[in-house]
C-alpha positions, 0 to 999 in steps of 0.5 A, a space after each residue: 149569143 150564138 146566132 146559129 143556135 136555132 133558126 129564129 136567132 139566125 133570122 133575127 140577126 139576118 133581118 137586123 143586118 139587112 135593116 142596117 144595110 138599107 138604112 145606110 144606103 138610104 142615108 148615104 144616097 140622100 146625103 149624096 143628093 143633098 151634097 149635089 144640091 148644095 154644090 149646084 146652089 153654091 155655084 149659082 150663088 157665087 154667080 148671082 152674088 158677083 152680079 148683085 151683092 144684095 142677093 147673098 143672104 136670100 141665096 144663103 137661106 136657100 142653101 141652108 134649107 137644101 143642106 137640111 135635107 141631109 140632116 133630115 135623112 140622118 134623123 129618118 135613119 135613126 128612127 128607122 133603126 129604133 
C-alpha cells in the first residue's frame, strides 16, 4: 500500500506511527520507574535482612509486587496497540 496515494492513507499511517511511538514511550518510562523501584527495594531488603533474617519473605513479596508494575505496563501497551 502506497501511503502517499491519497491524504487519508497518509494520515492513517502517520497516526499509527505516532501511536506506536507513544506506546513505546509509555511502556519504556513505566519500566524504568519499575526498575528504580525494584532497585531501591532490593537495597533496603539486603539491609533489613542482614539485621533480621525473618523479614526476607515479606520483603521479597513487596519486591514481587513492585516488579508487577512493569508487567502491567506491557499489558497496557498491548491493549493500547489493539
